[in-house]
C-alpha positions as CSV (number, residue, x, y, z in Angstrom):
1,X,114.4,121.2,-2.0
2,X,114.8,118.6,0.7
3,X,115.4,119.5,4.3
4,X,117.7,116.6,5.0
5,X,118.8,113.8,2.6
6,X,120.2,110.5,3.8
7,X,122.7,108.5,1.8
8,X,124.5,105.2,2.5
9,X,123.7,102.0,4.3
10,X,120.3,100.4,4.9
11,X,120.5,97.2,6.9
12,X,118.3,94.4,8.0
13,X,119.1,94.0,11.7
14,X,118.6,90.7,13.4
15,X,118.2,91.5,17.1
16,X,118.9,89.1,19.9
17,X,118.7,89.7,23.7
18,X,119.0,86.2,25.1
19,X,115.2,85.8,25.3
20,X,113.7,87.1,22.0
21,X,114.7,87.5,18.4
22,X,113.3,90.0,15.9
23,X,114.1,91.7,12.6
24,X,114.1,95.4,11.9
25,X,115.6,98.0,9.6
26,X,118.7,99.9,10.7
27,X,121.4,102.5,9.6
28,X,119.7,105.2,7.6
29,X,116.3,103.8,8.7
30,X,117.3,104.7,12.3
31,X,118.1,108.2,11.3
32,X,114.9,108.6,9.3
33,X,112.8,107.3,12.2
34,X,114.4,109.7,14.7
35,X,114.0,112.7,12.4
36,X,110.3,112.2,11.7
37,X,109.6,111.7,15.4
38,X,111.4,115.0,16.1
39,X,109.3,116.7,13.3
40,X,106.9,114.8,11.1
41,X,106.8,117.7,8.6
42,X,110.4,117.3,7.5
43,X,111.0,116.7,3.8
44,X,113.6,113.9,3.8
45,X,115.4,112.4,0.8
46,X,116.4,108.8,1.0
47,X,119.1,107.2,-1.1
48,X,120.2,103.8,0.0
49,X,123.5,102.9,-1.7
50,X,124.5,99.8,0.1
51,X,122.1,97.1,1.5
52,X,123.4,94.8,4.2
53,X,122.5,92.7,7.2
54,X,123.6,92.7,10.8
55,X,123.4,90.3,13.7
56,X,123.2,92.3,17.0
57,X,123.2,91.1,20.6
58,X,121.7,93.6,23.1
59,X,122.5,93.5,26.8
60,X,119.9,95.8,28.4
61,X,121.4,95.3,31.9
62,X,124.7,96.9,31.0
63,X,123.1,99.2,28.3
64,X,125.5,97.8,25.7
65,X,125.4,95.9,22.4
66,X,127.7,94.0,20.2
67,X,127.3,93.2,16.5
68,X,128.6,91.6,13.4
69,X,127.6,93.0,10.0
70,X,128.0,92.5,6.3
71,X,127.1,96.0,5.1
72,X,127.6,95.8,1.3
73,X,125.6,92.8,0.0
74,X,123.8,94.9,-2.7
75,X,124.7,98.2,-4.2
76,X,122.7,100.9,-5.9
77,X,123.7,104.1,-7.7
78,X,123.3,107.2,-5.5
79,X,120.3,109.4,-6.1
80,X,121.5,113.0,-5.4
81,X,119.0,115.5,-4.0
82,X,119.0,119.2,-3.8
83,X,119.0,119.6,0.0
84,X,119.8,121.9,2.9
85,X,121.7,119.0,4.7
86,X,123.2,115.8,3.3
87,X,124.0,113.0,5.8
88,X,126.2,110.1,4.9
89,X,125.9,106.8,6.8
90,X,128.4,105.1,7.1
91,X,131.2,107.1,5.4
92,X,134.0,104.6,6.0
93,X,132.1,101.6,4.5
94,X,130.2,103.3,1.6
95,X,131.0,101.6,-1.7
96,X,130.4,104.8,-3.7
97,X,131.8,108.2,-2.5
98,X,132.5,110.1,-5.8
99,X,129.1,111.8,-5.7
100,X,130.0,113.6,-2.4
101,X,131.9,116.4,-4.3
102,X,128.6,117.3,-6.1
103,X,126.6,117.8,-3.0
104,X,125.4,121.3,-2.1
105,X,124.5,122.5,1.4
106,X,125.9,121.2,4.7
107,X,127.5,117.8,4.5
108,X,127.6,115.6,7.6
109,X,128.7,112.0,8.0
110,X,128.8,109.1,10.5
111,X,131.4,106.4,10.9
112,X,130.9,102.8,12.0
113,X,133.3,100.0,13.1
114,X,135.3,98.7,10.1
115,X,137.7,100.1,7.6
116,X,139.6,103.4,8.4
117,X,137.9,106.4,6.7
118,X,139.8,107.8,3.7
119,X,141.2,111.1,5.0
120,X,140.9,112.9,1.6
121,X,137.1,112.4,1.8
122,X,137.0,114.2,5.2
123,X,138.0,117.5,3.6
124,X,134.4,117.7,2.3
125,X,132.7,117.0,5.6
126,X,131.3,119.8,7.7
127,X,130.4,117.7,10.7
128,X,131.7,114.2,11.4
129,X,130.1,112.0,14.0
130,X,132.0,109.1,15.6
131,X,131.5,106.9,18.7
132,X,134.3,106.7,21.2
133,X,134.2,102.9,20.6
134,X,135.1,103.4,16.9
135,X,137.8,106.1,17.2
136,X,141.5,105.4,17.6
137,X,142.9,108.7,16.2
138,X,140.7,111.7,17.2
139,X,143.5,114.2,16.4
140,X,144.0,112.8,13.0
141,X,140.3,113.0,12.2
142,X,140.2,116.6,13.4
143,X,143.2,117.5,11.2
144,X,141.6,115.9,8.1
145,X,138.0,117.1,8.5
146,X,136.8,120.3,7.0
147,X,134.7,121.3,10.0
148,X,133.8,119.8,13.4
149,X,134.5,116.3,14.7
150,X,132.0,115.1,17.3
151,X,133.3,112.2,19.4
152,X,130.3,110.9,21.3
153,X,129.8,108.4,24.1
154,X,127.2,107.3,26.6
155,X,128.4,110.0,29.0
156,X,129.1,113.0,26.8
157,X,131.0,114.4,23.8
158,X,134.3,115.9,22.8
159,X,134.0,118.3,19.9
160,X,136.8,120.0,18.0
161,X,137.3,121.8,14.7
162,X,141.1,122.1,15.1
163,X,140.8,125.6,16.6
164,X,138.2,125.3,19.3
165,X,137.5,122.3,21.4
166,X,135.1,121.5,24.2
167,X,133.7,118.7,26.3
168,X,130.1,118.3,27.3
169,X,129.2,115.7,29.9
170,X,125.8,114.2,31.0
171,X,125.0,114.4,34.7
172,X,125.5,111.0,36.4
173,X,121.8,110.6,37.0
174,X,121.1,111.0,33.3
175,X,123.5,108.3,32.1
176,X,121.5,105.4,30.7
177,X,121.3,102.1,32.6
178,X,119.2,98.9,31.9
179,X,118.0,100.1,28.5
180,X,118.3,99.0,24.8
181,X,120.9,101.4,23.3
182,X,120.5,100.1,19.7
183,X,120.6,103.0,17.3
184,X,121.9,105.4,19.9
185,X,124.6,106.9,17.6
186,X,122.1,107.3,14.7
187,X,119.6,109.0,17.0
188,X,122.3,111.3,18.4
189,X,123.3,112.3,14.8
190,X,119.6,112.9,13.9
191,X,119.2,115.3,16.9
192,X,122.3,117.2,15.8
193,X,120.9,117.4,12.2
194,X,117.6,118.7,13.5
195,X,119.3,121.6,15.4
196,X,121.5,122.3,12.3
197,X,118.3,122.6,10.3
198,X,117.0,125.1,12.8
199,X,120.1,127.2,12.1
200,X,121.2,127.0,15.7
201,X,124.8,128.2,15.2
202,X,125.9,127.4,18.7
203,X,127.3,123.9,18.6
204,X,127.3,123.8,22.5
205,X,123.5,124.2,22.4
206,X,122.8,121.4,20.0
207,X,125.3,118.9,21.5
208,X,123.5,119.3,24.8
209,X,120.1,118.9,23.1
210,X,121.3,115.8,21.2
211,X,122.5,114.1,24.3
212,X,119.4,114.9,26.4
213,X,116.9,114.0,23.5
214,X,118.8,110.8,22.7
215,X,118.5,109.8,26.4
216,X,114.8,110.6,26.4
217,X,114.1,108.6,23.1
218,X,116.0,105.5,24.2
219,X,114.2,105.5,27.6
220,X,110.9,105.8,25.8
221,X,111.8,102.9,23.4
222,X,112.7,100.7,26.4
223,X,109.4,101.2,28.2
């Protein structure tokens, strides 16, 4: 039994900041890295389904980044694990989704810029993560998703399951400035998965934890 299993995109990220250039792994690699840094004893399943590349420009001064990606250059059959939590990255661009119906445990998913997510798939998702930059129909996502939709930004999150809704906001002094925010959404999702694994049933608690821990990790990466 895995604690958390990761399915979806593995990317080779080409990073530029105006001065330097380097390559690193992204997408589920970001989630994996954040999870093992939270708890190195976690038993994590890895099933890359789509291999791609991304060109990413990072502006540390404004704590922003822009990118262009080709996510589905190579494809592999999903390897399905018995797992407490299954996380899908990135749901709207995954080339293979038919295996989702066979997953046990909690199913979570993240969305990236690109194609609209197929609403019928959302009926199988317990927790959906999406950046405010990538969302143009929050209400529609809430209506289609089985459980919670977490719309996150640099300043806080709006969370709704169609019945309950709340907003959590970072204090102004905690909002990131002059840092590399690459992978922020993946780290945020990882922190939420970690609290879910701890069986913290109060979503307010783990949204606060995820924002504060993501801020801490990104500041550490930038030093």
